[in-house]
N, C-alpha and C positions, 0 to 999 in steps of 0.2 A: 877417354877422349871422345867427344861426340863426332858425328860424321862431318859436320861443318867445320869444326876445329881441326879435324884431320886434314881436310882439304886445304884449309888456310896454311897449315904447317907445310904441306907438300908444295903449294904455290910459292910460299916464301923461300923454301929451300931452292927452288929453281930460280926465283927472282934474284937471289944473291949473285948468281953467275951470269945474269943477263948483262950484255954490254949496252943494248939499246933500251935503257930504262925509260927514256922519254917516250919511246914508241909504246911501251907497256902502259905508261901513264895515260896516253891519249886514248887507247882502246879501253882501258879500265874506266876512265871517266865517262866515255860514251855509254858503256854497258851499265855503269852505276846510275847514270841519268835515267835510263829506261826503267830500271828497277824502282827508283824513287818516284818518278812521275806516274808510273802505271801501277804502283803499289804491289810490285812483284817480288820485293825483297823478302827472303825467308825470315830474316830477323834483323832489325835495326841494330841491336846490340852486337850481332855477329859482324855486320858491316863495319861498325865502329872499331871492333876488335881487330879486324883486318887492317884498318887504317893505322891503328896503333902500332902494329907490327911493321908496316911500311915506313912509318915515321921513325921507328927505332933504327931501321936499316939505312934510310936515306936522309933523315932530318926533316925538320918542320917545313922547309921550303918546298919539299916534294909533295907534301900532303895538304898544304894550306888551302889550295883551291878545292880539293876534295872535301875537306872539313867545312869549307864555306858552303858547299852544296847542302850539307845537312843543316847548317844554320838557316839557310833560306827556307827549307821545308818546315822547320820549327817555327820561324817567324810567320810564314804563310798561314799556319794553323791559327795563330793568334789574330792575324789580320782578318781571316774569314769569320772567326767568332765575333769580332767587332762589326764586320759587315752584315752578318745575319741579324744582329741587334739593330743595326741601322735600317735594314729592310723591314723590320717589324713596325717602324715608325713612319713609313711612307707607303704609298699605294703602289704595289708591284704591277708592272706592265703585262704580266702573264703568269703562267703556272710553272715555268721551268725553274730549276734550282741551279745556280751558278757557283762553281768553285774555281778559285783562281790561285795559282802558285806564282809568287813573285820571285823571279830568278835574277840574280846579279850576273850581268853579262860576262864579267871577267872570270867567274867561277865555272860556268857551264860550257859544254861543247858549243862550237859555233853553228848556229842554225840559220839557214837562208830565209830571209823574210818572204812570205808568200801572201798575195792579196786574194781574198775570196769574197764572194757575195753571200753574206749571211742573211738568214731570215730576219725580218724587221724586229721580231721579239728578242732575238739574240743580241742584235745591235743595241736595242734599248737597255738591256741588262749590262752590256759592256760600258755604255755611256754612264750609267748609274755608278758602276764600280769605279770607273776612271775618276769621276768627280769626287767620290768618297775617298779614294786613295790619295789623290793629289791635294785634297783639302788638309790631309794630315802629313803629307810629305811634299811640300812645295819645292819646286826646282827640279824634281825628278821627271823622267820621261818613261812612259809605258809603251812598249812595242809588243803587240800581240803576235803569237807564234801559232798559226793554225795547224801546222804540221804536228805539233805536240798535243793538240786537243783531242779529247775522247769524250764520248757521251754514253749515257744509258737511255735507250729508247724503249718506250712501252708500245708494244705492237699487238694488234688483234688479228688473228688468222681465222680461217674457216672453222665452223662449229664453235665460234666464240672462244677459241683458244687464245689466251693472253700470255704473252711472254715479255721478258725484258732482255734487250739486246745490248751487249757491250761492244761498241763500235768506235772507230775513229771519227773525227769531225767530218772528214771528206766522205766517209761511208754514210754518215748521218745526212749530209746534204743530198746525197743521191736517193736515200730511202724516203726522205721527206717529199720528194717529187711525186711519190705514189700515194700521198695522203688523200688527195682528191682527184677526181677526173678533171684534167686540165684541158679545156676546150682550146685555149690558145696554143698549147703544145701540139694538139692534133692538127690545127690549122697550119702551124709552122712546118711540121713534118710533111704535111700534104703539099705545101708549096715547094719544098725542097726535093721531094721524091716523086711527085705525081704531075708536076707542071711541065712546061716546055724545056726548062733548064734543070735537068735532074742530077744535081750534085750529090744526092744520096740515092742509094738503091734500096728497094723495098722487097721483102720476101714475106708472103707471096705477092706477085704483081697485082695491081689493081688501083683504082682511083680513090677508094675509101680507106680510111685508117681504122684498123681493128686492134683490139688489145693484144692479139697474138702476133702481130706483125713485127718483123725484125728489120733494122736499118743498118746500112754500112756506108762508109764514105766511098763515093764512086771515083776510084783512081783513074778509070778510063774515060772520064768525061772530056768531051771536046766541043768547041764552039768556034764559029768564024770570027766572032768579036773578041776583043781583048777585055773590055769592061761589059759585064752582063748584069742587067737589072732583073732581079727575081721578085716578082710581085707576091704579096701576101694573098692567101686565099680568102675570099669574102664568103662567110657562111650565111646561109639563109636564116632570116629571123624566125624564131619559134612563135607560136600563137601567144604565149605569155609575153614575149618581148613586144609583139605588135600591140597587145592590150596596154602594156606599160607605156609605150610611146604615145598612144592615143590619149591616155590619161594625163600624161605630162603636158600635151598640147592644150587640153581643156583647162588644166590647172593654170598654165601660163596665160591663157585668155582671161581667166577669172581675175588674175593679178592685174592685168592691164585694165579691165573694167573697174576694179576696185580703186585703182590709181586715178582713173579718169573722173569718177564720180565726185571726189572731194574738190578737184580742180574746177569742174563745171558748177558745183554748188557754190563755191566761193565767188565765182563771177556773177551768179544770180543774186547773191546777197549784196554784193557791191552795187549792183544795178538798183536794187530796192532801196538802198541807203541814199543813192544819188537822187532818187525820185521821192525821197522823204516818206517812204512807206515803212522803213525800219531805221533804228539808230543803235549805236553801240552803247552798252552799259558804261556809265561813268566810272564805276568802281572796278569793273572787270571787263577788260577789252575783248575777252573771248566769248562774252555773252551779248546777245542782241535782243532788242525789244521792238514789238510792233508799235507804230505811231498811230494813235487813235484819230 
């Protein structure tokens, strides 16, 4: 008897004497969901073998939802194969790879819906999958569960060391904030920690924002007013921004001149026609002729 089979035998032996089998089922379903969604199961065959033993003991009604979870995972694989073929025929909005598991609400544990602000590229992929899925399953409703999401991020560290990080969706959103130096983030932190109304504290203290600075919520903040307006910090324009602004002004001027020339030219042509110096071509009204 293998180690997994031995554990199943021991669990089933204890399970027979349990009075709160519904409590066992709730916790077992929760842990099974984690194993299936995160790919942590040691063996799918072993999982199904355990379900078979539970079914023998308690009947099909006890294991029907657990069996439904396995059916969802198998159907999701087929759906993703079709979706990947679909993506080959359209222009992808980015370089990420999306994998979706379609979970029947009645089979799985109850998950509280959570709204998150996803990057634009992720949202586009979600919309593409939603249209694809609903085109084949009309009448159904998709509800995204960010708390169950996980990602594989490609990260480059110092000395050009490249790694792949297996992280949750929320960890992903935090890490993506460090992708580029965010000027707006620095301005916002400066307004909240270095202005007159300092609702954040900064360590070390100072008016400039540096990469090593740490911020905390200022629990001891006080103010004589009930409603306080906190202004955003206005950053000085760089030399490149000044040049860009100047170029846009000159470009706008050129557009105005270009628009004025045809209007002025048309008036002059009409004046020449009125004085019989020019006439319109009889066959083409867009052409003009000088009158000899």
